[in-house]
Backbone as CSV, one residue per row, in Angstrom:
resi,resn,N_x,N_y,N_z,CA_x,CA_y,CA_z,C_x,C_y,C_z
1,MET,-18.671,235.492,-104.204,-18.309,234.841,-104.362,-18.745,233.858,-102.923
2,ILE,-18.494,232.552,-102.516,-18.756,231.801,-101.743,-17.289,231.357,-101.198
3,TYR,-18.101,230.918,-99.829,-16.634,230.383,-98.688,-17.277,228.713,-98.463
4,LEU,-16.820,228.102,-97.934,-16.401,226.578,-97.438,-15.604,226.232,-96.803
5,PHE,-15.871,225.202,-95.725,-14.654,224.627,-95.547,-14.134,223.491,-95.866
6,THR,-12.665,222.840,-96.424,-12.880,221.742,-97.001,-13.235,220.910,-96.506
7,ASN,-13.020,219.519,-96.996,-13.151,218.231,-96.602,-14.543,218.505,-95.327
8,THR,-15.241,218.761,-95.467,-16.577,219.308,-95.161,-17.786,218.928,-95.667
9,ALA,-19.125,218.107,-95.490,-20.480,218.068,-95.422,-21.295,218.949,-95.105
10,ASN,-22.336,218.601,-96.461,-23.726,219.536,-95.723,-22.944,221.107,-95.347
11,GLN,-22.433,221.710,-96.279,-22.636,223.209,-95.830,-23.200,223.463,-96.805
12,PHE,-23.863,225.425,-96.617,-24.576,225.826,-97.383,-24.028,226.393,-98.281
13,VAL,-24.625,227.058,-99.782,-24.525,228.491,-100.025,-25.900,228.820,-100.710
14,TYR,-25.730,230.285,-100.844,-27.068,231.243,-101.190,-26.848,231.613,-102.644
15,LEU,-27.526,231.408,-103.705,-27.377,231.885,-104.802,-28.443,232.392,-105.517
16,SER,-28.513,233.099,-106.691,-29.540,233.515,-107.228,-29.486,232.811,-108.526
17,LEU,-30.225,231.449,-108.447,-30.145,230.712,-110.127,-31.255,230.798,-110.795
18,ASP,-32.403,230.957,-109.944,-33.934,230.938,-110.607,-33.669,232.064,-111.850
19,GLU,-33.342,232.964,-111.623,-32.892,233.623,-112.686,-32.709,233.316,-114.015
20,ALA,-31.914,232.701,-114.169,-31.576,231.963,-115.369,-32.104,230.746,-116.063
21,ARG,-33.545,230.642,-115.032,-34.488,229.889,-116.135,-34.877,230.816,-117.431
22,GLN,-34.960,231.998,-117.328,-36.102,232.881,-118.013,-35.259,232.540,-119.637
23,TYR,-33.638,232.133,-119.806,-32.575,232.084,-120.528,-33.134,230.791,-121.255
24,TYR,-33.760,229.489,-120.650,-33.487,228.062,-121.415,-35.253,227.888,-121.920
25,ALA,-35.665,227.240,-122.743,-36.546,227.282,-123.536,-36.622,225.687,-122.294
26,THR,-36.031,224.761,-122.339,-36.589,223.751,-121.243,-36.354,223.904,-119.879
27,PRO,-37.333,223.411,-119.312,-37.057,223.807,-117.596,-36.244,222.949,-117.227
28,PHE,-35.671,222.800,-115.619,-35.001,221.832,-115.090,-34.934,222.225,-113.673
29,THR,-34.922,220.645,-113.033,-35.482,220.156,-111.806,-34.181,220.104,-110.703
30,ASN,-33.309,220.507,-111.401,-32.001,219.982,-110.899,-30.330,220.570,-111.055
31,TYR,-29.464,220.875,-110.035,-28.267,221.624,-110.178,-26.763,221.046,-109.959
32,LEU,-26.675,221.057,-110.982,-24.899,219.933,-110.885,-24.368,220.993,-110.838
33,VAL,-23.029,220.924,-109.089,-22.112,222.256,-109.257,-20.981,221.297,-108.957
34,ILE,-20.099,221.901,-110.015,-18.361,221.304,-110.054,-17.473,222.717,-109.198
35,LEU,-16.743,222.299,-108.759,-15.704,222.865,-107.403,-14.207,222.501,-108.558
36,THR,-13.695,223.768,-109.338,-12.071,223.430,-109.812,-11.177,224.236,-108.835
37,HIS,-10.527,223.070,-108.488,-9.005,224.068,-107.766,-8.152,224.431,-109.354
38,GLU,-8.128,225.763,-109.413,-7.182,225.922,-110.774,-5.637,225.896,-110.652
39,GLU,-5.254,226.435,-109.286,-4.010,226.140,-109.301,-3.153,226.591,-110.422
40,ASN,-3.826,227.933,-111.135,-2.712,229.184,-111.862,-3.008,227.956,-113.366
41,SER,-3.991,227.083,-113.380,-4.377,227.164,-114.856,-5.683,226.617,-114.973
42,THR,-6.309,226.370,-116.087,-7.447,225.773,-116.447,-7.899,225.130,-115.851
43,THR,-7.044,223.975,-115.720,-7.140,222.322,-115.318,-7.036,222.384,-113.789
44,GLY,-7.638,221.351,-112.714,-6.913,221.052,-111.553,-7.883,219.944,-110.518
45,ASN,-7.699,219.766,-109.332,-8.676,219.393,-108.834,-9.629,219.375,-108.861
46,ASP,-10.960,218.895,-108.847,-12.569,219.182,-109.013,-13.219,218.158,-108.565
47,LEU,-14.311,218.643,-108.396,-15.534,217.961,-107.655,-17.053,218.249,-108.228
48,ALA,-17.209,217.227,-108.759,-18.499,217.373,-109.395,-20.010,216.698,-108.332
49,GLN,-21.005,217.109,-108.274,-22.085,216.441,-107.246,-23.043,217.305,-108.137
50,VAL,-24.321,217.052,-107.280,-25.632,217.276,-107.742,-26.261,218.016,-106.437
51,ALA,-26.074,219.415,-106.216,-26.743,219.534,-105.169,-27.870,219.580,-104.808
52,ASN,-28.296,219.343,-103.787,-29.261,219.466,-102.791,-30.092,220.860,-102.791
53,ILE,-31.422,221.040,-103.227,-31.897,222.136,-102.660,-32.640,222.524,-101.711
54,VAL,-32.287,222.935,-100.788,-32.883,223.044,-99.433,-34.613,223.949,-99.471
55,SER,-33.974,225.005,-100.150,-35.065,225.703,-100.526,-35.291,227.198,-101.924
56,GLU,-35.585,227.036,-102.610,-35.573,228.324,-103.648,-37.081,228.981,-104.133
57,SER,-36.334,230.586,-104.034,-37.252,231.564,-104.887,-36.916,232.176,-105.573
58,VAL,-37.831,232.913,-106.073,-36.907,233.886,-107.329,-36.139,234.317,-107.403
59,ARG,-35.735,235.221,-105.920,-34.428,235.654,-105.544,-33.162,234.529,-104.991
60,VAL,-33.643,234.033,-104.297,-32.830,233.276,-103.807,-32.516,231.827,-103.296
61,THR,-31.696,230.774,-104.047,-31.706,229.447,-104.056,-30.867,228.695,-102.558
62,GLN,-31.141,228.089,-101.863,-30.178,227.719,-100.744,-29.779,226.011,-101.544
63,LEU,-28.589,225.807,-101.392,-28.134,224.365,-101.674,-27.401,224.125,-100.672
64,SER,-27.364,222.548,-100.493,-26.501,222.305,-99.440,-25.208,221.020,-100.358
65,LEU,-24.202,221.759,-100.305,-22.967,221.189,-100.410,-21.939,220.372,-99.925
66,THR,-21.477,219.611,-100.533,-20.194,218.758,-100.069,-18.658,219.109,-100.355
67,THR,-17.807,219.231,-99.876,-16.324,219.317,-99.799,-15.737,218.208,-100.000
68,VAL,-16.008,217.497,-99.603,-15.429,216.272,-98.870,-14.819,215.596,-100.189
69,GLY,-13.197,215.600,-99.927,-12.241,214.775,-101.309,-11.742,216.229,-101.758
70,LEU,-11.813,217.085,-100.874,-11.222,218.662,-101.479,-10.461,218.922,-100.086
71,THR,-9.412,218.464,-100.469,-8.241,219.070,-98.966,-7.603,219.805,-99.013
72,LEU,-7.312,220.478,-100.482,-6.597,221.430,-100.709,-7.606,222.898,-100.350
73,ALA,-6.688,223.480,-99.300,-7.392,225.563,-99.570,-6.973,226.291,-100.633
74,GLY,-7.967,227.317,-100.467,-7.345,228.075,-101.889,-8.602,228.632,-102.746
75,ARG,-8.477,228.955,-103.718,-9.759,229.914,-104.658,-9.835,228.712,-105.434
76,TYR,-11.435,228.448,-105.812,-11.923,227.340,-106.597,-13.067,228.487,-107.667
77,ARG,-12.903,227.832,-108.830,-13.785,227.951,-109.453,-14.916,226.963,-109.453
78,TYR,-16.375,228.080,-109.539,-17.361,227.215,-109.622,-18.344,227.401,-110.626
79,GLU,-18.940,226.254,-111.432,-20.391,225.976,-112.426,-20.951,225.845,-111.665
80,VAL,-22.561,226.141,-112.191,-23.654,225.763,-111.484,-24.642,225.120,-113.149
81,TYR,-25.019,224.269,-113.544,-25.643,223.866,-114.404,-26.430,223.421,-113.844
82,GLY,-28.418,223.767,-114.760,-29.246,223.483,-114.683,-29.709,222.038,-115.265
83,GLN,-30.087,221.183,-114.530,-30.308,220.082,-115.264,-31.368,218.940,-114.832
84,ASN,-31.985,218.183,-115.588,-32.860,217.064,-115.444,-32.569,215.856,-114.907
85,SER,-31.657,215.635,-113.880,-31.006,213.965,-113.358,-30.658,214.794,-112.396
86,PRO,-31.270,213.346,-111.266,-30.931,213.547,-109.796,-29.092,212.982,-109.488
87,SER,-28.844,212.627,-110.393,-27.714,211.606,-110.549,-26.591,212.670,-111.587
88,ASN,-26.624,212.840,-112.407,-25.658,213.169,-113.488,-24.220,213.915,-113.081
89,THR,-23.607,213.686,-113.305,-22.158,213.980,-112.353,-21.624,214.919,-113.943
90,ASN,-21.810,215.123,-114.843,-21.287,215.390,-116.564,-21.842,216.182,-116.820
91,PRO,-20.954,217.675,-116.999,-21.520,218.416,-117.549,-21.820,218.586,-119.341
92,SER,-21.551,217.434,-119.837,-21.726,217.128,-121.160,-23.052,216.554,-121.372
93,ASN,-23.300,215.765,-120.638,-24.870,214.858,-120.700,-26.182,215.612,-121.044
94,ALA,-26.979,214.795,-121.903,-27.689,215.072,-123.090,-28.638,215.856,-122.059
95,ALA,-28.976,215.280,-119.858,-29.368,215.701,-119.352,-29.092,217.386,-118.884
96,VAL,-28.162,217.942,-118.963,-28.108,219.209,-118.873,-28.713,220.282,-120.031
97,VAL,-29.476,221.119,-119.053,-30.014,221.931,-119.636,-28.660,223.407,-120.662
98,GLY,-28.659,223.799,-119.260,-27.408,225.170,-119.674,-26.493,225.580,-118.477
99,LEU,-25.865,226.326,-118.710,-25.228,226.615,-117.242,-26.081,227.867,-117.082
100,VAL,-25.989,227.848,-115.442,-26.737,229.097,-114.909,-25.986,229.980,-114.260
101,GLU,-24.775,229.733,-113.647,-24.109,230.454,-113.192,-22.705,230.535,-112.865
102,ARG,-21.676,230.946,-112.926,-19.988,230.850,-112.655,-19.821,231.623,-111.750
103,GLY,-18.981,231.646,-110.964,-17.905,232.412,-109.907,-16.893,231.531,-109.472
104,TYR,-16.648,232.233,-108.418,-15.147,231.656,-107.836,-15.948,231.674,-106.297
105,ALA,-15.154,230.139,-105.376,-15.560,230.022,-104.388,-14.098,230.103,-103.382
106,VAL,-13.861,230.376,-102.000,-12.722,230.258,-101.174,-12.881,228.872,-100.385
107,LEU,-11.832,228.201,-100.321,-12.286,226.825,-99.455,-11.204,227.159,-98.447
108,LYS,-11.604,227.246,-97.035,-10.633,227.267,-95.762,-10.213,226.470,-95.197
109,ALA,-9.612,225.922,-94.691,-9.060,224.427,-93.888,-10.010,224.998,-92.472
110,ASN,-10.267,224.058,-91.742,-11.084,224.156,-90.508,-10.464,225.379,-89.684
111,THR,-11.434,226.574,-89.370,-10.500,227.499,-88.884,-11.422,227.988,-87.806
112,THR,-10.661,228.543,-86.666,-11.523,229.280,-85.701,-11.208,230.902,-86.147
113,TRP,-12.183,231.616,-86.425,-12.393,233.148,-87.027,-12.111,233.744,-85.774
114,PHE,-12.250,233.852,-84.151,-11.955,234.389,-82.681,-12.074,233.657,-81.861
115,ASP,-11.363,233.970,-80.967,-11.666,233.233,-79.647,-11.852,234.219,-78.965
116,ILE,-13.156,233.476,-77.871,-14.002,233.830,-77.185,-12.854,234.322,-75.472
117,PRO,-12.841,235.755,-75.730,-11.758,236.083,-74.688,-12.716,235.348,-73.042
118,SER,-11.575,235.077,-71.552,-12.053,234.317,-70.615,-12.076,235.634,-69.673
119,ASP,-11.668,236.708,-69.703,-11.402,237.841,-68.892,-12.648,237.774,-68.311
120,ILE,-12.628,238.370,-66.615,-13.843,238.897,-65.773,-13.790,240.080,-65.841
121,ILE,-15.133,240.586,-65.794,-14.562,241.844,-65.715,-15.654,242.059,-64.559
122,PRO,-14.985,242.777,-63.185,-16.039,242.836,-62.088,-16.829,244.287,-62.008
123,ASN,-17.788,244.337,-61.084,-19.027,245.387,-61.678,-18.515,246.056,-60.934
124,ASP,-19.166,246.895,-61.327,-18.286,248.564,-60.572,-19.124,249.106,-59.034
125,ILE,-18.580,249.406,-58.872,-18.883,249.500,-57.170,-19.408,251.173,-57.275
126,ILE,-20.416,251.947,-56.623,-20.314,252.890,-56.589,-20.316,253.442,-54.892
127,TYR,-19.717,254.199,-54.605,-19.903,254.740,-52.897,-20.095,256.086,-53.055
128,GLU,-21.536,255.817,-52.278,-22.609,257.405,-51.383,-21.859,257.956,-50.832
129,PRO,-21.752,259.423,-50.832,-21.586,260.007,-49.419,-22.109,259.924,-48.388
C-alpha cells in the first residue's frame, strides 16, 4: 500500500516494477499510473499520468507522482502499466505493453502527524555533601 497526500504535486513512491519486465517480450521505457477512487464501486474519480522515473534498479523503482485534481481523501486503487510513450494516458493505447503492478493507495488530506512539544525540562541539579 502506498500513502500520498491529496491535491499535491511531486510526491515519491517506491515500487518493485522492474521484476515485471521478464513477463513481456517487448521492453518498455515509461510507466503509466492510474489512481482511481472507487467509492464502493469499480468506477469513480480517477487520474492518469505518466510517472517521472527518479531512479530504477532491479529491486526498487522510485517514481514522482502528482495527485493534483484528486481532492477526496480515502482509499484508491492504483494500476501501473509499462509503455513506450512519454505522454500517453490511455491504458488501451498501442504504446502500452502491459500491466506491471496493481494495488491500493491511501490519500490523506494534508495532515500534521504529530506535534512537537514545547515543554522545557530543567537540568538535573546534583548536590554534593
